[in-house]
C-alpha positions in Angstrom: -63.9 4.3 46.4 -63.6 3.8 50.2 -67.0 5.4 50.9 -65.7 7.6 53.6 -68.0 10.6 54.2 -66.9 14.2 53.5 -63.5 13.3 52.1 -63.9 13.9 48.4 -62.7 17.1 46.7 -63.8 18.0 43.2 -61.8 20.6 41.4 -62.8 21.8 37.9 -61.1 24.4 35.8 -62.3 25.8 32.5 -59.4 26.3 30.0 -58.9 27.2 26.4 -57.0 24.5 24.5 -55.3 25.1 21.1 -56.9 23.0 18.3 -60.0 22.3 20.5 -61.4 25.5 22.0 -63.1 25.5 25.4 -62.5 22.6 27.7 -63.0 21.6 31.3 -60.3 20.0 33.4 -61.5 18.1 36.4 -59.9 16.2 39.3 -61.6 14.1 41.9 -59.6 13.2 45.0 -60.4 11.4 48.3 -58.3 12.5 51.2 -59.2 9.3 53.1 -58.0 6.6 50.7 -56.0 8.6 48.1 -58.3 7.7 45.2 -57.8 10.1 42.3 -59.5 10.5 39.0 -58.6 13.2 36.5 -60.4 14.0 33.3 -60.3 16.5 30.5 -63.6 17.2 28.7 -63.8 19.1 25.4 -67.0 21.3 25.7 -67.5 21.8 22.0 -68.2 19.5 19.2 -66.8 19.5 15.7 -67.5 17.5 12.6 -67.0 13.7 12.9 -63.5 12.9 11.6 -61.2 10.0 10.8 -57.5 10.7 11.1 -54.8 8.4 9.8 -51.0 8.7 10.0 -48.6 6.2 8.5 -45.1 6.2 10.0 -42.0 6.4 7.7 -39.1 6.6 10.1 -38.1 6.9 13.8 -38.9 10.6 14.0 -42.5 9.9 13.3 -42.8 8.2 16.7 -42.6 11.7 18.2 -45.7 13.0 16.4 -48.2 14.4 18.9 -51.5 12.5 19.4 -54.5 13.9 21.2 -57.2 11.4 21.9 -60.5 12.8 23.3 -62.6 10.6 25.5 -64.8 9.9 22.4 -62.0 8.8 20.0 -61.5 5.2 18.9 -57.9 4.3 18.2 -56.8 1.6 15.8 -53.4 0.2 14.7 -54.6 -2.2 12.0 -51.2 -4.0 11.7 -51.4 -5.0 15.3 -55.1 -5.9 15.3 -55.4 -3.2 18.0 -58.7 -1.3 18.6 -59.3 0.8 21.7 -62.9 2.0 21.9 -64.0 4.6 24.4 -66.1 3.7 27.5 -67.8 6.0 30.0 -64.5 5.7 32.1 -62.2 6.6 29.2 -60.0 9.6 29.8 -58.6 12.0 27.2 -54.9 11.9 26.8 -52.1 13.7 25.1 -49.2 11.5 24.0 -47.1 10.8 20.9 -47.3 7.9 18.5 -44.7 6.0 20.5 -46.8 6.3 23.6 -49.9 5.0 21.8 -47.9 2.1 20.4 -46.7 1.3 24.0 -50.3 1.3 25.2 -51.2 -1.2 22.4 -48.3 -3.4 23.5 -49.6 -3.4 27.1 -53.0 -4.5 25.9 -51.4 -7.3 23.8 -49.4 -8.5 26.8 -52.6 -8.6 28.9 -54.4 -10.5 26.2 -51.4 -12.9 26.0 -51.7 -13.5 29.8 -55.4 -14.1 29.5 -55.3 -16.3 26.3 -51.8 -17.8 26.6 -53.1 -21.4 27.0 -54.8 -21.3 23.6 -52.1 -22.2 21.0 -53.9 -20.4 18.1 -54.4 -17.1 20.1 -50.9 -17.3 21.5 -49.4 -17.6 18.0 -51.5 -14.6 16.8 -50.5 -12.5 19.8 -46.8 -13.5 19.6 -46.9 -12.4 16.0 -48.4 -9.0 16.9 -45.8 -8.6 19.6 -43.0 -9.3 17.2 -44.4 -6.7 14.8 -44.6 -4.3 17.7 -40.8 -4.5 18.1 -40.4 -3.7 14.3 -42.7 -0.7 14.7 -41.2 0.5 17.9 -37.7 0.5 16.3 -39.0 2.0 13.0 -37.9 -1.1 11.0 -41.4 -1.2 9.5 -44.1 1.4 8.9 -47.6 1.1 10.6 -50.7 3.2 10.6 -52.4 4.9 13.5 -56.1 5.7 13.0 -58.3 7.7 15.2 -62.1 7.9 14.5 -63.9 10.6 16.6 -67.6 11.1 16.2 -67.2 14.5 17.9 -64.1 15.6 16.0 -62.1 16.4 19.1 -59.1 14.2 18.6 -56.0 15.1 16.6 -52.8 13.8 15.2 -50.6 16.9 14.9 -48.7 16.5 11.6 -48.8 18.0 8.1 -48.9 14.4 6.8 -52.1 13.3 8.7 -54.8 12.1 6.4 -58.1 13.6 7.5 -61.6 12.7 6.2 -65.1 13.2 7.4 -66.8 10.2 8.9 -70.0 9.0 7.2 -73.3 8.8 9.1 -73.0 5.0 9.1 -69.5 5.2 10.5 -70.5 7.6 13.2 -73.5 5.3 14.1 -71.1 2.3 14.5 -68.7 4.1 16.9 -68.7 4.0 20.7 -68.7 7.5 22.1 -67.7 6.7 25.7 -69.9 9.5 26.8 -73.3 10.0 28.4 -75.0 12.6 26.4 -77.6 14.9 28.0 -79.9 16.6 25.5 -80.8 20.1 26.5 -84.1 20.1 24.6 -87.3 19.2 26.4 -88.7 16.1 24.7 -92.2 17.4 25.5 -91.7 20.4 23.3 
């Protein structure tokens, strides 16, 4: 970030991850300015999958969520969609943590659109619903669509279905894909 010469260190470590298989953990760090970027890349690819989990009670907020850098997260009741970009990082959290990320996005949107009465009313409604979901007074659904099948919601109650070709084509992957095949044959 600071463009200092010879100050960047890149560390990468191959690891085996339960549920996912072979992965590569990387960390980039600049000793001059302190910039740091960590990422976790699943090296394999599975079948495209849609995962959905509907909360019932407060204990469901602890359900483990693993979002790969290709997963699109939705909380339909909050109008929340988080699509991957090339800068997206994988993360491991729980449903409560994902819900809190959604709240942060809603607060940012409120800051940006707060002068528009119609948008403010909509966002205020979503934030009020967030409080109901955060305290388990109302159920909500977390959906993860992953064209590479590397995301997970770790629960026996997760609804899992394959994505259709049209659904896969409509998703952002957040990745730059390099094809190993020579296009010239």
